mmCIF file as Biopython writes it, N, C-alpha, C and O atoms, coordinates in Angstrom:
data_model
#
loop_
_atom_site.group_PDB
_atom_site.id
_atom_site.type_symbol
_atom_site.label_atom_id
_atom_site.label_alt_id
_atom_site.label_comp_id
_atom_site.label_asym_id
_atom_site.label_entity_id
_atom_site.label_seq_id
_atom_site.pdbx_PDB_ins_code
_atom_site.Cartn_x
_atom_site.Cartn_y
_atom_site.Cartn_z
_atom_site.occupancy
_atom_site.B_iso_or_equiv
_atom_site.auth_seq_id
_atom_site.auth_asym_id
_atom_site.pdbx_PDB_model_num
ATOM 1   N N  . UNK A ? 1  ? -90.643  85.979 12.846 1.0 0.0 1  A 1 
ATOM 2   C CA . UNK A ? 1  ? -89.992  84.712 12.795 1.0 0.0 1  A 1 
ATOM 3   C C  . UNK A ? 1  ? -89.518  84.380 14.202 1.0 0.0 1  A 1 
ATOM 4   O O  . UNK A ? 1  ? -89.050  85.249 14.937 1.0 0.0 1  A 1 
ATOM 5   N N  . UNK A ? 2  ? -89.646  83.118 14.561 1.0 0.0 2  A 1 
ATOM 6   C CA . UNK A ? 2  ? -89.240  82.661 15.878 1.0 0.0 2  A 1 
ATOM 7   C C  . UNK A ? 2  ? -88.605  81.285 15.751 1.0 0.0 2  A 1 
ATOM 8   O O  . UNK A ? 2  ? -89.102  80.425 15.025 1.0 0.0 2  A 1 
ATOM 9   N N  . UNK A ? 3  ? -87.509  81.087 16.459 1.0 0.0 3  A 1 
ATOM 10  C CA . UNK A ? 3  ? -86.836  79.793 16.477 1.0 0.0 3  A 1 
ATOM 11  C C  . UNK A ? 3  ? -86.601  79.449 17.933 1.0 0.0 3  A 1 
ATOM 12  O O  . UNK A ? 3  ? -85.811  80.103 18.615 1.0 0.0 3  A 1 
ATOM 13  N N  . UNK A ? 4  ? -87.283  78.428 18.407 1.0 0.0 4  A 1 
ATOM 14  C CA . UNK A ? 4  ? -87.152  78.094 19.816 1.0 0.0 4  A 1 
ATOM 15  C C  . UNK A ? 4  ? -87.814  76.785 20.163 1.0 0.0 4  A 1 
ATOM 16  O O  . UNK A ? 4  ? -88.261  76.043 19.288 1.0 0.0 4  A 1 
ATOM 17  N N  . UNK A ? 5  ? -87.870  76.514 21.441 1.0 0.0 5  A 1 
ATOM 18  C CA . UNK A ? 5  ? -88.422  75.270 21.938 1.0 0.0 5  A 1 
ATOM 19  C C  . UNK A ? 5  ? -89.918  75.152 21.735 1.0 0.0 5  A 1 
ATOM 20  O O  . UNK A ? 5  ? -90.635  76.150 21.659 1.0 0.0 5  A 1 
ATOM 21  N N  . UNK A ? 6  ? -90.370  73.929 21.652 1.0 0.0 6  A 1 
ATOM 22  C CA . UNK A ? 6  ? -91.791  73.626 21.486 1.0 0.0 6  A 1 
ATOM 23  C C  . UNK A ? 6  ? -92.503  73.867 22.815 1.0 0.0 6  A 1 
ATOM 24  O O  . UNK A ? 6  ? -92.167  73.246 23.823 1.0 0.0 6  A 1 
ATOM 25  N N  . UNK A ? 7  ? -93.494  74.774 22.816 1.0 0.0 7  A 1 
ATOM 26  C CA . UNK A ? 7  ? -94.202  75.117 24.047 1.0 0.0 7  A 1 
ATOM 27  C C  . UNK A ? 7  ? -94.947  73.922 24.634 1.0 0.0 7  A 1 
ATOM 28  O O  . UNK A ? 7  ? -94.944  73.738 25.851 1.0 0.0 7  A 1 
ATOM 29  N N  . UNK A ? 8  ? -95.578  73.119 23.805 1.0 0.0 8  A 1 
ATOM 30  C CA . UNK A ? 8  ? -96.330  71.961 24.313 1.0 0.0 8  A 1 
ATOM 31  C C  . UNK A ? 8  ? -95.396  70.997 25.035 1.0 0.0 8  A 1 
ATOM 32  O O  . UNK A ? 8  ? -95.748  70.460 26.086 1.0 0.0 8  A 1 
ATOM 33  N N  . UNK A ? 9  ? -94.218  70.777 24.482 1.0 0.0 9  A 1 
ATOM 34  C CA . UNK A ? 9  ? -93.244  69.884 25.115 1.0 0.0 9  A 1 
ATOM 35  C C  . UNK A ? 9  ? -92.771  70.481 26.446 1.0 0.0 9  A 1 
ATOM 36  O O  . UNK A ? 9  ? -92.599  69.758 27.428 1.0 0.0 9  A 1 
ATOM 37  N N  . UNK A ? 10 ? -92.564  71.788 26.471 1.0 0.0 10 A 1 
ATOM 38  C CA . UNK A ? 10 ? -92.133  72.444 27.714 1.0 0.0 10 A 1 
ATOM 39  C C  . UNK A ? 10 ? -93.192  72.324 28.798 1.0 0.0 10 A 1 
ATOM 40  O O  . UNK A ? 10 ? -92.870  72.030 29.949 1.0 0.0 10 A 1 
ATOM 41  N N  . UNK A ? 11 ? -94.457  72.547 28.442 1.0 0.0 11 A 1 
ATOM 42  C CA . UNK A ? 11 ? -95.535  72.433 29.423 1.0 0.0 11 A 1 
ATOM 43  C C  . UNK A ? 11 ? -95.686  70.997 29.921 1.0 0.0 11 A 1 
ATOM 44  O O  . UNK A ? 11 ? -96.003  70.776 31.090 1.0 0.0 11 A 1 
ATOM 45  N N  . UNK A ? 12 ? -95.462  70.031 29.048 1.0 0.0 12 A 1 
ATOM 46  C CA . UNK A ? 12 ? -95.505  68.628 29.449 1.0 0.0 12 A 1 
ATOM 47  C C  . UNK A ? 12 ? -94.431  68.361 30.509 1.0 0.0 12 A 1 
ATOM 48  O O  . UNK A ? 12 ? -94.686  67.689 31.508 1.0 0.0 12 A 1 
ATOM 49  N N  . UNK A ? 13 ? -93.225  68.897 30.277 1.0 0.0 13 A 1 
ATOM 50  C CA . UNK A ? 13 ? -92.136  68.714 31.241 1.0 0.0 13 A 1 
ATOM 51  C C  . UNK A ? 13 ? -92.455  69.411 32.575 1.0 0.0 13 A 1 
ATOM 52  O O  . UNK A ? 13 ? -92.124  68.892 33.642 1.0 0.0 13 A 1 
ATOM 53  N N  . UNK A ? 14 ? -93.098  70.587 32.511 1.0 0.0 14 A 1 
ATOM 54  C CA . UNK A ? 14 ? -93.510  71.265 33.742 1.0 0.0 14 A 1 
ATOM 55  C C  . UNK A ? 14 ? -94.456  70.376 34.537 1.0 0.0 14 A 1 
ATOM 56  O O  . UNK A ? 14 ? -94.363  70.303 35.763 1.0 0.0 14 A 1 
ATOM 57  N N  . UNK A ? 15 ? -95.358  69.707 33.847 1.0 0.0 15 A 1 
ATOM 58  C CA . UNK A ? 15 ? -96.295  68.805 34.514 1.0 0.0 15 A 1 
ATOM 59  C C  . UNK A ? 15 ? -95.597  67.647 35.192 1.0 0.0 15 A 1 
ATOM 60  O O  . UNK A ? 15 ? -95.961  67.256 36.301 1.0 0.0 15 A 1 
ATOM 61  N N  . UNK A ? 16 ? -94.588  67.095 34.525 1.0 0.0 16 A 1 
ATOM 62  C CA . UNK A ? 16 ? -93.825  65.985 35.105 1.0 0.0 16 A 1 
ATOM 63  C C  . UNK A ? 16 ? -93.098  66.451 36.365 1.0 0.0 16 A 1 
ATOM 64  O O  . UNK A ? 16 ? -93.123  65.765 37.387 1.0 0.0 16 A 1 
ATOM 65  N N  . UNK A ? 17 ? -92.456  67.607 36.294 1.0 0.0 17 A 1 
ATOM 66  C CA . UNK A ? 17 ? -91.755  68.153 37.455 1.0 0.0 17 A 1 
ATOM 67  C C  . UNK A ? 17 ? -92.724  68.435 38.598 1.0 0.0 17 A 1 
ATOM 68  O O  . UNK A ? 17 ? -92.433  68.125 39.753 1.0 0.0 17 A 1 
ATOM 69  N N  . UNK A ? 18 ? -93.868  69.019 38.280 1.0 0.0 18 A 1 
ATOM 70  C CA . UNK A ? 18 ? -94.859  69.329 39.302 1.0 0.0 18 A 1 
ATOM 71  C C  . UNK A ? 18 ? -95.337  68.050 39.984 1.0 0.0 18 A 1 
ATOM 72  O O  . UNK A ? 18 ? -95.477  68.004 41.206 1.0 0.0 18 A 1 
ATOM 73  N N  . UNK A ? 19 ? -95.586  67.014 39.187 1.0 0.0 19 A 1 
ATOM 74  C CA . UNK A ? 19 ? -96.011  65.731 39.744 1.0 0.0 19 A 1 
ATOM 75  C C  . UNK A ? 19 ? -94.977  65.148 40.680 1.0 0.0 19 A 1 
ATOM 76  O O  . UNK A ? 19 ? -95.315  64.623 41.741 1.0 0.0 19 A 1 
ATOM 77  N N  . UNK A ? 20 ? -93.710  65.238 40.287 1.0 0.0 20 A 1 
ATOM 78  C CA . UNK A ? 20 ? -92.642  64.709 41.147 1.0 0.0 20 A 1 
ATOM 79  C C  . UNK A ? 20 ? -92.554  65.483 42.462 1.0 0.0 20 A 1 
ATOM 80  O O  . UNK A ? 20 ? -92.384  64.890 43.528 1.0 0.0 20 A 1 
ATOM 81  N N  . UNK A ? 21 ? -92.669  66.792 42.381 1.0 0.0 21 A 1 
ATOM 82  C CA . UNK A ? 21 ? -92.594  67.617 43.593 1.0 0.0 21 A 1 
ATOM 83  C C  . UNK A ? 21 ? -93.779  67.340 44.502 1.0 0.0 21 A 1 
ATOM 84  O O  . UNK A ? 21 ? -93.614  67.244 45.718 1.0 0.0 21 A 1 
ATOM 85  N N  . UNK A ? 22 ? -94.977  67.209 43.931 1.0 0.0 22 A 1 
ATOM 86  C CA . UNK A ? 22 ? -96.156  66.907 44.745 1.0 0.0 22 A 1 
ATOM 87  C C  . UNK A ? 22 ? -96.083  65.517 45.362 1.0 0.0 22 A 1 
ATOM 88  O O  . UNK A ? 22 ? -96.718  65.258 46.384 1.0 0.0 22 A 1 
ATOM 89  N N  . UNK A ? 23 ? -95.317  64.622 44.752 1.0 0.0 23 A 1 
ATOM 90  C CA . UNK A ? 23 ? -95.145  63.280 45.319 1.0 0.0 23 A 1 
ATOM 91  C C  . UNK A ? 23 ? -93.983  63.205 46.298 1.0 0.0 23 A 1 
ATOM 92  O O  . UNK A ? 23 ? -93.626  62.118 46.751 1.0 0.0 23 A 1 
ATOM 93  N N  . UNK A ? 24 ? -93.378  64.367 46.635 1.0 0.0 24 A 1 
ATOM 94  C CA . UNK A ? 24 ? -92.380  64.397 47.696 1.0 0.0 24 A 1 
ATOM 95  C C  . UNK A ? 24 ? -90.940  64.583 47.266 1.0 0.0 24 A 1 
ATOM 96  O O  . UNK A ? 24 ? -90.063  64.644 48.127 1.0 0.0 24 A 1 
ATOM 97  N N  . UNK A ? 25 ? -90.654  64.676 45.983 1.0 0.0 25 A 1 
ATOM 98  C CA . UNK A ? 25 ? -89.275  64.872 45.547 1.0 0.0 25 A 1 
ATOM 99  C C  . UNK A ? 25 ? -88.828  66.296 45.867 1.0 0.0 25 A 1 
ATOM 100 O O  . UNK A ? 25 ? -89.621  67.236 45.819 1.0 0.0 25 A 1 
ATOM 101 N N  . UNK A ? 26 ? -87.550  66.436 46.193 1.0 0.0 26 A 1 
ATOM 102 C CA . UNK A ? 26 ? -87.000  67.762 46.455 1.0 0.0 26 A 1 
ATOM 103 C C  . UNK A ? 26 ? -86.641  68.406 45.119 1.0 0.0 26 A 1 
ATOM 104 O O  . UNK A ? 26 ? -85.993  67.767 44.290 1.0 0.0 26 A 1 
ATOM 105 N N  . UNK A ? 27 ? -87.042  69.642 44.893 1.0 0.0 27 A 1 
ATOM 106 C CA . UNK A ? 27 ? -86.723  70.314 43.630 1.0 0.0 27 A 1 
ATOM 107 C C  . UNK A ? 27 ? -85.227  70.347 43.323 1.0 0.0 27 A 1 
ATOM 108 O O  . UNK A ? 27 ? -84.837  70.273 42.157 1.0 0.0 27 A 1 
ATOM 109 N N  . UNK A ? 28 ? -84.388  70.455 44.347 1.0 0.0 28 A 1 
ATOM 110 C CA . UNK A ? 28 ? -82.942  70.509 44.138 1.0 0.0 28 A 1 
ATOM 111 C C  . UNK A ? 28 ? -82.395  69.184 43.621 1.0 0.0 28 A 1 
ATOM 112 O O  . UNK A ? 28 ? -81.324  69.149 43.015 1.0 0.0 28 A 1 
ATOM 113 N N  . UNK A ? 29 ? -83.124  68.091 43.857 1.0 0.0 29 A 1 
ATOM 114 C CA . UNK A ? 29 ? -82.660  66.771 43.424 1.0 0.0 29 A 1 
ATOM 115 C C  . UNK A ? 29 ? -83.112  66.415 42.009 1.0 0.0 29 A 1 
ATOM 116 O O  . UNK A ? 29 ? -82.648  65.424 41.444 1.0 0.0 29 A 1 
ATOM 117 N N  . UNK A ? 30 ? -84.011  67.213 41.432 1.0 0.0 30 A 1 
ATOM 118 C CA . UNK A ? 30 ? -84.510  66.914 40.094 1.0 0.0 30 A 1 
ATOM 119 C C  . UNK A ? 30 ? -83.495  67.337 39.045 1.0 0.0 30 A 1 
ATOM 120 O O  . UNK A ? 30 ? -82.855  68.379 39.187 1.0 0.0 30 A 1 
ATOM 121 N N  . UNK A ? 31 ? -83.339  66.536 37.986 1.0 0.0 31 A 1 
ATOM 122 C CA . UNK A ? 31 ? -82.379  66.886 36.942 1.0 0.0 31 A 1 
ATOM 123 C C  . UNK A ? 31 ? -82.861  68.074 36.107 1.0 0.0 31 A 1 
ATOM 124 O O  . UNK A ? 31 ? -84.061  68.308 35.964 1.0 0.0 31 A 1 
ATOM 125 N N  . UNK A ? 32 ? -81.913  68.800 35.572 1.0 0.0 32 A 1 
ATOM 126 C CA . UNK A ? 32 ? -82.231  69.899 34.663 1.0 0.0 32 A 1 
ATOM 127 C C  . UNK A ? 32 ? -82.379  69.300 33.266 1.0 0.0 32 A 1 
ATOM 128 O O  . UNK A ? 32 ? -81.516  68.549 32.812 1.0 0.0 32 A 1 
ATOM 129 N N  . UNK A ? 33 ? -83.454  69.630 32.603 1.0 0.0 33 A 1 
ATOM 130 C CA . UNK A ? 33 ? -83.695  69.096 31.258 1.0 0.0 33 A 1 
ATOM 131 C C  . UNK A ? 33 ? -83.744  70.231 30.260 1.0 0.0 33 A 1 
ATOM 132 O O  . UNK A ? 33 ? -84.214  71.329 30.558 1.0 0.0 33 A 1 
ATOM 133 N N  . UNK A ? 34 ? -83.251  69.946 29.077 1.0 0.0 34 A 1 
ATOM 134 C CA . UNK A ? 34 ? -83.301  70.922 28.005 1.0 0.0 34 A 1 
ATOM 135 C C  . UNK A ? 34 ? -84.370  70.514 27.011 1.0 0.0 34 A 1 
ATOM 136 O O  . UNK A ? 34 ? -84.752  69.347 26.921 1.0 0.0 34 A 1 
ATOM 137 N N  . UNK A ? 35 ? -84.839  71.492 26.274 1.0 0.0 35 A 1 
ATOM 138 C CA . UNK A ? 35 ? -85.834  71.236 25.239 1.0 0.0 35 A 1 
ATOM 139 C C  . UNK A ? 35 ? -85.198  70.356 24.164 1.0 0.0 35 A 1 
ATOM 140 O O  . UNK A ? 35 ? -84.066  70.599 23.745 1.0 0.0 35 A 1 
ATOM 141 N N  . UNK A ? 36 ? -85.924  69.343 23.725 1.0 0.0 36 A 1 
ATOM 142 C CA . UNK A ? 36 ? -85.389  68.442 22.711 1.0 0.0 36 A 1 
ATOM 143 C C  . UNK A ? 36 ? -85.980  68.712 21.332 1.0 0.0 36 A 1 
ATOM 144 O O  . UNK A ? 36 ? -85.412  68.300 20.321 1.0 0.0 36 A 1 
ATOM 145 N N  . UNK A ? 37 ? -87.104  69.394 21.287 1.0 0.0 37 A 1 
ATOM 146 C CA . UNK A ? 37 ? -87.737  69.705 20.012 1.0 0.0 37 A 1 
ATOM 147 C C  . UNK A ? 37 ? -87.719  71.214 19.803 1.0 0.0 37 A 1 
ATOM 148 O O  . UNK A ? 37 ? -88.236  71.970 20.626 1.0 0.0 37 A 1 
ATOM 149 N N  . UNK A ? 38 ? -87.127  71.641 18.707 1.0 0.0 38 A 1 
ATOM 150 C CA . UNK A ? 38 ? -87.038  73.061 18.392 1.0 0.0 38 A 1 
ATOM 151 C C  . UNK A ? 38 ? -87.817  73.323 17.113 1.0 0.0 38 A 1 
ATOM 152 O O  . UNK A ? 38 ? -87.725  72.559 16.152 1.0 0.0 38 A 1 
ATOM 153 N N  . UNK A ? 39 ? -88.587  74.408 17.107 1.0 0.0 39 A 1 
ATOM 154 C CA . UNK A ? 39 ? -89.450  74.728 15.968 1.0 0.0 39 A 1 
ATOM 155 C C  . UNK A ? 39 ? -89.080  76.083 15.366 1.0 0.0 39 A 1 
ATOM 156 O O  . UNK A ? 39 ? -88.614  76.990 16.057 1.0 0.0 39 A 1 
ATOM 157 N N  . UNK A ? 40 ? -89.301  76.186 14.064 1.0 0.0 40 A 1 
ATOM 158 C CA . UNK A ? 40 ? -89.161  77.454 13.353 1.0 0.0 40 A 1 
ATOM 159 C C  . UNK A ? 40 ? -90.556  77.906 12.965 1.0 0.0 40 A 1 
ATOM 160 O O  . UNK A ? 40 ? -91.271  77.202 12.251 1.0 0.0 40 A 1 
ATOM 161 N N  . UNK A ? 41 ? -90.941  79.084 13.436 1.0 0.0 41 A 1 
ATOM 162 C CA . UNK A ? 41 ? -92.251  79.651 13.143 1.0 0.0 41 A 1 
ATOM 163 C C  . UNK A ? 41 ? -92.046  80.903 12.300 1.0 0.0 41 A 1 
ATOM 164 O O  . UNK A ? 41 ? -91.238  81.764 12.648 1.0 0.0 41 A 1 
ATOM 165 N N  . UNK A ? 42 ? -92.774  81.005 11.195 1.0 0.0 42 A 1 
ATOM 166 C CA . UNK A ? 42 ? -92.693  82.185 10.342 1.0 0.0 42 A 1 
ATOM 167 C C  . UNK A ? 42 ? -94.090  82.755 10.173 1.0 0.0 42 A 1 
ATOM 168 O O  . UNK A ? 42 ? -95.028  82.042 9.817  1.0 0.0 42 A 1 
ATOM 169 N N  . UNK A ? 43 ? -94.216  84.052 10.433 1.0 0.0 43 A 1 
ATOM 170 C CA . UNK A ? 43 ? -95.481  84.752 10.278 1.0 0.0 43 A 1 
ATOM 171 C C  . UNK A ? 43 ? -95.444  85.483 8.934  1.0 0.0 43 A 1 
ATOM 172 O O  . UNK A ? 43 ? -94.874  86.569 8.830  1.0 0.0 43 A 1 
ATOM 173 N N  . UNK A ? 44 ? -96.053  84.883 7.908  1.0 0.0 44 A 1 
ATOM 174 C CA . UNK A ? 44 ? -96.032  85.461 6.568  1.0 0.0 44 A 1 
ATOM 175 C C  . UNK A ? 44 ? -96.947  86.683 6.453  1.0 0.0 44 A 1 
ATOM 176 O O  . UNK A ? 44 ? -96.762  87.519 5.568  1.0 0.0 44 A 1 
ATOM 177 N N  . UNK A ? 45 ? -97.921  86.782 7.336  1.0 0.0 45 A 1 
ATOM 178 C CA . UNK A ? 45 ? -98.794  87.957 7.333  1.0 0.0 45 A 1 
ATOM 179 C C  . UNK A ? 45 ? -97.983  89.200 7.728  1.0 0.0 45 A 1 
ATOM 180 O O  . UNK A ? 45 ? -98.107  90.252 7.100  1.0 0.0 45 A 1 
ATOM 181 N N  . UNK A ? 46 ? -97.162  89.072 8.760  1.0 0.0 46 A 1 
ATOM 182 C CA . UNK A ? 46 ? -96.301  90.180 9.175  1.0 0.0 46 A 1 
ATOM 183 C C  . UNK A ? 46 ? -95.229  90.448 8.123  1.0 0.0 46 A 1 
ATOM 184 O O  . UNK A ? 46 ? -94.833  91.593 7.904  1.0 0.0 46 A 1 
ATOM 185 N N  . UNK A ? 47 ? -94.770  89.396 7.482  1.0 0.0 47 A 1 
ATOM 186 C CA . UNK A ? 47 ? -93.780  89.507 6.408  1.0 0.0 47 A 1 
ATOM 187 C C  . UNK A ? 47 ? -94.298  90.430 5.305  1.0 0.0 47 A 1 
ATOM 188 O O  . UNK A ? 47 ? -93.589  91.333 4.859  1.0 0.0 47 A 1 
ATOM 189 N N  . UNK A ? 48 ? -95.522  90.201 4.874  1.0 0.0 48 A 1 
ATOM 190 C CA . UNK A ? 48 ? -96.114  91.022 3.816  1.0 0.0 48 A 1 
ATOM 191 C C  . UNK A ? 48 ? -96.380  92.445 4.288  1.0 0.0 48 A 1 
ATOM 192 O O  . UNK A ? 48 ? -96.181  93.401 3.539  1.0 0.0 48 A 1 
ATOM 193 N N  . UNK A ? 49 ? -96.831  92.582 5.537  1.0 0.0 49 A 1 
ATOM 194 C CA . UNK A ? 49 ? -97.125  93.906 6.085  1.0 0.0 49 A 1 
ATOM 195 C C  . UNK A ? 49 ? -95.863  94.770 6.158  1.0 0.0 49 A 1 
ATOM 196 O O  . UNK A ? 49 ? -95.899  95.964 5.859  1.0 0.0 49 A 1 
ATOM 197 N N  . UNK A ? 50 ? -94.752  94.153 6.560  1.0 0.0 50 A 1 
ATOM 198 C CA . UNK A ? 50 ? -93.498  94.888 6.701  1.0 0.0 50 A 1 
ATOM 199 C C  . UNK A ? 50 ? -92.722  95.008 5.388  1.0 0.0 50 A 1 
ATOM 200 O O  . UNK A ? 50 ? -91.742  95.748 5.307  1.0 0.0 50 A 1 
ATOM 201 N N  . UNK A ? 51 ? -93.159  94.284 4.373  1.0 0.0 51 A 1 
ATOM 202 C CA . UNK A ? 51 ? -92.474  94.333 3.084  1.0 0.0 51 A 1 
ATOM 203 C C  . UNK A ? 51 ? -91.181  93.548 3.057  1.0 0.0 51 A 1 
ATOM 204 O O  . UNK A ? 51 ? -90.280  93.853 2.276  1.0 0.0 51 A 1 
ATOM 205 N N  . UNK A ? 52 ? -91.085  92.541 3.902  1.0 0.0 52 A 1 
ATOM 206 C CA . UNK A ? 52 ? -89.883  91.699 3.968  1.0 0.0 52 A 1 
ATOM 207 C C  . UNK A ? 52 ? -90.120  90.446 3.141  1.0 0.0 52 A 1 
ATOM 208 O O  . UNK A ? 52 ? -91.213  89.879 3.172  1.0 0.0 52 A 1 
ATOM 209 N N  . UNK A ? 53 ? -89.124  90.017 2.416  1.0 0.0 53 A 1 
ATOM 210 C CA . UNK A ? 53 ? -89.229  88.799 1.616  1.0 0.0 53 A 1 
ATOM 211 C C  . UNK A ? 53 ? -88.414  87.699 2.290  1.0 0.0 53 A 1 
ATOM 212 O O  . UNK A ? 53 ? -87.190  87.788 2.391  1.0 0.0 53 A 1 
ATOM 213 N N  . UNK A ? 54 ? -89.107  86.672 2.745  1.0 0.0 54 A 1 
ATOM 214 C CA . UNK A ? 54 ? -88.447  85.509 3.346  1.0 0.0 54 A 1 
ATOM 215 C C  . UNK A ? 54 ? -87.964  84.614 2.206  1.0 0.0 54 A 1 
ATOM 216 O O  . UNK A ? 54 ? -88.757  84.277 1.327  1.0 0.0 54 A 1 
ATOM 217 N N  . UNK A ? 55 ? -86.686  84.218 2.190  1.0 0.0 55 A 1 
ATOM 218 C CA . UNK A ? 55 ? -86.188  83.336 1.129  1.0 0.0 55 A 1 
ATOM 219 C C  . UNK A ? 55 ? -86.944  81.997 1.108  1.0 0.0 55 A 1 
ATOM 220 O O  . UNK A ? 55 ? -87.282  81.444 2.155  1.0 0.0 55 A 1 
ATOM 221 N N  . UNK A ? 56 ? -87.195  81.500 -0.084 1.0 0.0 56 A 1 
ATOM 222 C CA . UNK A ? 56 ? -87.946  80.258 -0.242 1.0 0.0 56 A 1 
ATOM 223 C C  . UNK A ? 56 ? -87.328  79.080 0.517  1.0 0.0 56 A 1 
ATOM 224 O O  . UNK A ? 56 ? -88.066  78.343 1.170  1.0 0.0 56 A 1 
ATOM 225 N N  . UNK A ? 57 ? -85.999  78.868 0.461  1.0 0.0 57 A 1 
ATOM 226 C CA . UNK A ? 57 ? -85.439  77.737 1.225  1.0 0.0 57 A 1 
ATOM 227 C C  . UNK A ? 57 ? -85.734  77.819 2.725  1.0 0.0 57 A 1 
ATOM 228 O O  . UNK A ? 57 ? -85.930  76.795 3.379  1.0 0.0 57 A 1 
ATOM 229 N N  . UNK A ? 58 ? -85.765  79.031 3.262  1.0 0.0 58 A 1 
ATOM 230 C CA . UNK A ? 58 ? -86.077  79.194 4.687  1.0 0.0 58 A 1 
ATOM 231 C C  . UNK A ? 58 ? -87.552  78.948 4.958  1.0 0.0 58 A 1 
ATOM 232 O O  . UNK A ? 58 ? -87.903  78.333 5.964  1.0 0.0 58 A 1 
ATOM 233 N N  . UNK A ? 59 ? -88.412  79.418 4.075  1.0 0.0 59 A 1 
ATOM 234 C CA . UNK A ? 59 ? -89.851  79.232 4.282  1.0 0.0 59 A 1 
ATOM 235 C C  . UNK A ? 59 ? -90.253  77.766 4.172  1.0 0.0 59 A 1 
ATOM 236 O O  . UNK A ? 59 ? -91.232  77.345 4.788  1.0 0.0 59 A 1 
ATOM 237 N N  . UNK A ? 60 ? -89.512  76.990 3.398  1.0 0.0 60 A 1 
ATOM 238 C CA . UNK A ? 60 ? -89.800  75.554 3.279  1.0 0.0 60 A 1 
ATOM 239 C C  . UNK A ? 60 ? -89.461  74.827 4.589  1.0 0.0 60 A 1 
ATOM 240 O O  . UNK A ? 60 ? -90.090  73.824 4.925  1.0 0.0 60 A 1 
ATOM 241 N N  . UNK A ? 61 ? -88.485  75.327 5.309  1.0 0.0 61 A 1 
ATOM 242 C CA . UNK A ? 61 ? -88.044  74.688 6.559  1.0 0.0 61 A 1 
ATOM 243 C C  . UNK A ? 61 ? -88.944  74.993 7.757  1.0 0.0 61 A 1 
ATOM 244 O O  . UNK A ? 61 ? -88.792  74.388 8.818  1.0 0.0 61 A 1 
ATOM 245 N N  . UNK A ? 62 ? -89.880  75.927 7.590  1.0 0.0 62 A 1 
ATOM 246 C CA . UNK A ? 62 ? -90.727  76.339 8.718  1.0 0.0 62 A 1 
ATOM 247 C C  . UNK A ? 62 ? -91.597  75.187 9.201  1.0 0.0 62 A 1 
ATOM 248 O O  . UNK A ? 62 ? -92.239  74.499 8.408  1.0 0.0 62 A 1 
ATOM 249 N N  . UNK A ? 63 ? -91.608  74.989 10.523 1.0 0.0 63 A 1 
ATOM 250 C CA . UNK A ? 63 ? -92.472  73.978 11.137 1.0 0.0 63 A 1 
ATOM 251 C C  . UNK A ? 63 ? -93.898  74.515 11.226 1.0 0.0 63 A 1 
ATOM 252 O O  . UNK A ? 63 ? -94.862  73.774 11.032 1.0 0.0 63 A 1 
ATOM 253 N N  . UNK A ? 64 ? -94.022  75.811 11.523 1.0 0.0 64 A 1 
ATOM 254 C CA . UNK A ? 64 ? -95.333  76.450 11.640 1.0 0.0 64 A 1 
ATOM 255 C C  . UNK A ? 64 ? -95.304  77.695 10.764 1.0 0.0 64 A 1 
ATOM 256 O O  . UNK A ? 64 ? -94.383  78.506 10.854 1.0 0.0 64 A 1 
ATOM 257 N N  . UNK A ? 65 ? -96.317  77.841 9.917  1.0 0.0 65 A 1 
ATOM 258 C CA . UNK A ? 65 ? -96.419  79.011 9.050  1.0 0.0 65 A 1 
ATOM 259 C C  . UNK A ? 65 ? -97.768  79.682 9.287  1.0 0.0 65 A 1 
ATOM 260 O O  . UNK A ? 65 ? -98.821  79.056 9.170  1.0 0.0 65 A 1 
ATOM 261 N N  . UNK A ? 66 ? -97.712  80.963 9.622  1.0 0.0 66 A 1 
ATOM 262 C CA . UNK A ? 66 ? -98.926  81.738 9.810  1.0 0.0 66 A 1 
ATOM 263 C C  . UNK A ? 66 ? -99.147  82.519 8.535  1.0 0.0 66 A 1 
ATOM 264 O O  . UNK A ? 66 ? -98.323  83.350 8.153  1.0 0.0 66 A 1 
ATOM 265 N N  . UNK A ? 67 ? -100.259 82.251 7.876  1.0 0.0 67 A 1 
ATOM 266 C CA . UNK A ? 67 ? -100.540 82.886 6.574  1.0 0.0 67 A 1 
ATOM 267 C C  . UNK A ? 67 ? -101.243 84.174 6.757  1.0 0.0 67 A 1 
ATOM 268 O O  . UNK A ? 67 ? -101.561 84.849 5.778  1.0 0.0 67 A 1 
#
């Protein structure tokens, strides 16, 4: 199980920062941004292998489910 920022959104932000730096902006002048989209990923294959039972209400909330 993992709860954290969306990797695609993070990489998109890296691209924006890189573009700004390549266009002459100073890295120290760029604002710090936080991840705005957070995802819950549950690996049900590992769940079964380890013999762990994920509660149904939690499994319904998963953004990404690996079967």
